[in-house]
PLY file of the C-alpha trace (Angstrom):
ply
format ascii 1.0
element vertex 256
property float x
property float y
property float z
element edge 255
property int vertex1
property int vertex2
end_header
-59.70 4.95 3.38
-57.96 5.90 6.61
-59.35 4.12 9.67
-60.13 7.32 11.58
-60.98 9.67 8.74
-63.22 12.43 10.09
-62.96 11.24 13.71
-62.34 13.69 16.54
-60.55 12.65 19.69
-58.83 13.71 22.87
-55.53 12.18 23.93
-54.61 12.74 27.57
-51.10 12.12 28.85
-48.62 13.30 26.24
-45.48 14.12 28.24
-42.75 14.11 25.59
-41.84 12.44 22.30
-41.17 9.10 24.05
-44.55 8.77 25.78
-47.06 6.16 24.70
-49.67 8.90 24.43
-47.51 10.68 21.86
-47.14 7.50 19.80
-50.92 7.14 19.92
-51.36 10.78 18.89
-49.14 10.35 15.86
-50.91 7.15 14.86
-54.46 8.49 15.09
-53.52 11.65 13.19
-51.88 9.53 10.48
-55.19 7.67 10.16
-57.12 10.89 9.61
-58.25 11.95 13.09
-58.25 15.45 14.55
-56.92 15.58 18.09
-56.94 17.70 21.21
-54.10 17.43 23.73
-53.51 18.64 27.28
-50.66 19.55 29.59
-50.56 19.77 33.38
-48.45 22.88 34.00
-46.19 25.45 32.36
-43.17 23.13 32.52
-45.04 20.43 30.61
-46.46 23.01 28.21
-42.96 23.68 26.91
-42.68 20.00 25.96
-46.20 19.38 24.68
-47.03 22.51 22.70
-44.36 21.96 20.00
-45.55 18.36 19.60
-49.16 19.52 19.32
-48.17 22.03 16.66
-46.35 19.34 14.66
-49.59 17.37 14.24
-51.79 20.48 13.89
-53.76 19.62 17.02
-57.12 21.36 17.20
-56.48 22.17 20.86
-53.59 22.08 23.31
-54.63 23.50 26.67
-53.93 23.09 30.39
-55.85 20.38 32.23
-54.94 18.68 35.48
-57.11 15.54 35.73
-57.37 15.97 39.52
-58.98 19.42 39.18
-62.71 19.36 38.34
-62.79 23.02 37.37
-59.96 22.53 34.89
-61.67 19.44 33.49
-64.91 21.35 32.98
-63.10 24.22 31.25
-61.07 21.86 29.07
-64.05 19.89 27.79
-65.91 23.13 27.12
-63.01 24.04 24.81
-63.09 20.57 23.25
-66.79 20.99 22.51
-66.14 24.36 20.91
-63.27 23.32 18.63
-64.94 20.05 17.59
-68.41 21.45 17.04
-69.98 19.58 19.94
-68.98 16.10 18.76
-66.33 13.73 20.09
-65.56 10.23 18.83
-62.84 8.92 21.10
-60.91 9.58 24.31
-57.50 8.12 25.07
-56.58 8.09 28.76
-52.84 7.55 29.20
-52.43 9.02 32.66
-50.84 7.52 35.78
-48.84 8.73 38.75
-47.59 7.51 42.12
-45.15 9.11 44.49
-41.78 7.39 44.17
-41.65 6.81 47.93
-44.73 4.61 47.58
-43.06 2.47 44.92
-40.19 1.59 47.24
-40.12 -0.87 50.10
-43.08 -2.82 51.40
-46.52 -2.42 49.86
-48.03 -2.53 53.36
-46.09 0.65 54.16
-47.89 2.67 51.49
-49.01 5.98 52.96
-52.72 6.81 53.00
-52.09 10.03 51.09
-49.89 8.24 48.55
-52.48 5.54 47.97
-55.22 8.13 47.48
-53.07 10.12 45.05
-52.23 7.09 42.91
-55.90 6.09 42.77
-57.07 9.60 41.96
-54.65 10.24 39.10
-54.39 6.73 37.69
-57.90 5.29 38.12
-60.56 7.81 39.12
-59.48 10.19 36.35
-60.87 7.74 33.78
-64.33 8.27 35.26
-63.83 12.04 35.37
-62.84 12.20 31.69
-65.54 9.82 30.53
-68.31 11.67 32.36
-67.41 14.90 30.59
-66.88 13.28 27.20
-70.24 11.48 27.14
-72.42 14.49 26.23
-70.21 14.99 23.17
-70.37 11.36 22.02
-73.68 11.90 20.29
-73.06 9.11 17.77
-71.38 6.66 20.15
-67.66 6.48 20.63
-64.62 4.80 22.10
-62.92 5.33 25.45
-59.48 3.77 25.77
-57.04 3.60 28.68
-53.56 2.22 29.26
-52.89 -0.43 31.88
-50.12 -2.90 32.74
-49.64 -6.55 33.75
-48.95 -5.42 37.33
-52.72 -5.07 37.68
-53.06 -8.86 37.36
-49.92 -10.26 38.95
-47.36 -9.04 41.45
-44.54 -7.13 39.75
-41.61 -6.20 41.96
-41.48 -2.49 42.87
-44.82 -1.76 41.18
-46.64 -1.74 44.54
-49.34 0.94 44.75
-49.44 1.32 40.98
-50.48 -2.32 40.74
-53.45 -1.59 42.97
-54.29 1.54 40.96
-54.12 -0.30 37.64
-56.31 -3.09 39.02
-58.89 -0.45 39.95
-58.51 1.08 36.49
-59.29 -2.24 34.82
-62.37 -2.67 37.03
-63.45 0.81 35.96
-63.19 -0.29 32.33
-65.57 -3.20 32.91
-68.14 -1.20 34.87
-68.09 1.67 32.39
-68.40 -0.74 29.46
-71.50 -2.29 31.01
-73.06 1.10 31.73
-72.28 2.82 28.45
-72.87 0.00 25.99
-76.53 1.01 25.40
-75.22 4.42 24.31
-72.89 2.77 21.76
-69.86 3.92 23.74
-67.17 1.27 24.01
-64.61 1.21 26.85
-61.40 -0.81 26.58
-57.86 -0.98 27.91
-54.50 -1.83 26.39
-52.11 -3.68 28.68
-48.77 -2.71 27.20
-45.48 -4.35 28.02
-42.79 -2.20 29.63
-41.82 0.78 27.47
-39.12 3.40 28.14
-41.18 6.44 29.10
-40.87 9.34 31.54
-43.33 7.63 33.90
-41.54 4.28 33.74
-38.28 5.93 34.76
-39.73 6.33 38.25
-40.10 2.58 38.77
-37.10 1.14 40.64
-35.37 -1.62 38.66
-37.11 -0.75 35.40
-34.07 -1.55 33.24
-33.94 -5.03 34.76
-37.65 -5.40 33.95
-36.97 -4.61 30.28
-34.19 -7.19 30.12
-36.32 -9.82 31.84
-39.26 -9.39 29.47
-37.08 -9.30 26.37
-35.40 -12.54 27.41
-38.59 -14.45 28.22
-41.53 -13.10 26.22
-42.59 -15.44 23.40
-41.44 -12.87 20.82
-38.13 -12.43 22.69
-38.23 -8.64 22.66
-39.92 -5.63 24.21
-42.90 -3.93 22.66
-42.44 -0.68 20.73
-44.63 2.39 21.40
-45.78 2.35 17.78
-47.16 -1.17 18.27
-49.23 -0.01 21.23
-50.41 2.92 19.13
-51.52 0.61 16.30
-53.72 -1.29 18.76
-55.15 2.02 19.97
-56.04 3.03 16.42
-57.90 -0.26 15.96
-59.87 0.07 19.19
-60.78 3.69 18.40
-61.94 2.79 14.91
-65.15 1.36 13.49
-63.31 -1.95 12.96
-63.75 -2.61 16.70
-67.44 -1.78 17.13
-68.23 -5.10 18.87
-65.34 -4.92 21.35
-65.92 -3.43 24.79
-64.86 -4.18 28.35
-61.67 -5.75 27.01
-58.07 -5.65 28.22
-55.96 -6.19 25.12
-52.41 -7.30 25.88
-49.77 -5.77 23.63
-46.70 -7.17 25.34
-45.01 -9.56 22.93
-46.92 -12.38 24.60
-45.37 -12.06 28.07
-48.74 -12.33 29.84
-49.26 -15.95 28.72
-46.29 -17.25 30.69
-46.85 -19.09 33.96
-43.23 -19.42 35.06
0 1
1 2
2 3
3 4
4 5
5 6
6 7
7 8
8 9
9 10
10 11
11 12
12 13
13 14
14 15
15 16
16 17
17 18
18 19
19 20
20 21
21 22
22 23
23 24
24 25
25 26
26 27
27 28
28 29
29 30
30 31
31 32
32 33
33 34
34 35
35 36
36 37
37 38
38 39
39 40
40 41
41 42
42 43
43 44
44 45
45 46
46 47
47 48
48 49
49 50
50 51
51 52
52 53
53 54
54 55
55 56
56 57
57 58
58 59
59 60
60 61
61 62
62 63
63 64
64 65
65 66
66 67
67 68
68 69
69 70
70 71
71 72
72 73
73 74
74 75
75 76
76 77
77 78
78 79
79 80
80 81
81 82
82 83
83 84
84 85
85 86
86 87
87 88
88 89
89 90
90 91
91 92
92 93
93 94
94 95
95 96
96 97
97 98
98 99
99 100
100 101
101 102
102 103
103 104
104 105
105 106
106 107
107 108
108 109
109 110
110 111
111 112
112 113
113 114
114 115
115 116
116 117
117 118
118 119
119 120
120 121
121 122
122 123
123 124
124 125
125 126
126 127
127 128
128 129
129 130
130 131
131 132
132 133
133 134
134 135
135 136
136 137
137 138
138 139
139 140
140 141
141 142
142 143
143 144
144 145
145 146
146 147
147 148
148 149
149 150
150 151
151 152
152 153
153 154
154 155
155 156
156 157
157 158
158 159
159 160
160 161
161 162
162 163
163 164
164 165
165 166
166 167
167 168
168 169
169 170
170 171
171 172
172 173
173 174
174 175
175 176
176 177
177 178
178 179
179 180
180 181
181 182
182 183
183 184
184 185
185 186
186 187
187 188
188 189
189 190
190 191
191 192
192 193
193 194
194 195
195 196
196 197
197 198
198 199
199 200
200 201
201 202
202 203
203 204
204 205
205 206
206 207
207 208
208 209
209 210
210 211
211 212
212 213
213 214
214 215
215 216
216 217
217 218
218 219
219 220
220 221
221 222
222 223
223 224
224 225
225 226
226 227
227 228
228 229
229 230
230 231
231 232
232 233
233 234
234 235
235 236
236 237
237 238
238 239
239 240
240 241
241 242
242 243
243 244
244 245
245 246
246 247
247 248
248 249
249 250
250 251
251 252
252 253
253 254
254 255
């Protein structure tokens, strides 16, 4: 039997066919899940809608995670198309202004810091709060993080702070929602060539560094991150919550 047969889920953050969120979408659909997707604006709609159609998504609608009205409207549509029940949410959303990824971390602008925190960390709370009334039989909330939340990664700057906040959110939500049988976890993926990663200065050098030093001597593939997401969204992971699962070819174990 497929791991997610009959499950209904929302995947936030599909940007194009190279995004981690798209790999996750393909994987959960292959395991029997129905999905709903979102896009931020008309430009992104042109990329996302054909992908949504290719997996017969139950919903593909506009939703900017920084806009409460759009979030309310989107989850109302999710409730309608899924008959008032939701089993999992995948949060694969992050953003920081490129200017705040360059130079000294201490020079981060107040507005840039607030934006990175809003999109990359607070949005997990915003999505979870609206998903909860639909998780009538429990469920799984999953987000994507990165090693820069734990250790200093050159040029990651404000995103490191945002991802650290995101991981704290995972722990606090897990503690709060456990009695409702809702699990909250994160996947800390190694560097992957995505649209978002292209904005990080020196990203190609990062890929080479990890591939040369990680225990498996390579970079992680999006499909491998997606496989971990399928597991955490499934009933095979019902005792796992508050966890940050590293899917990075072992890079995080290195001390030097």
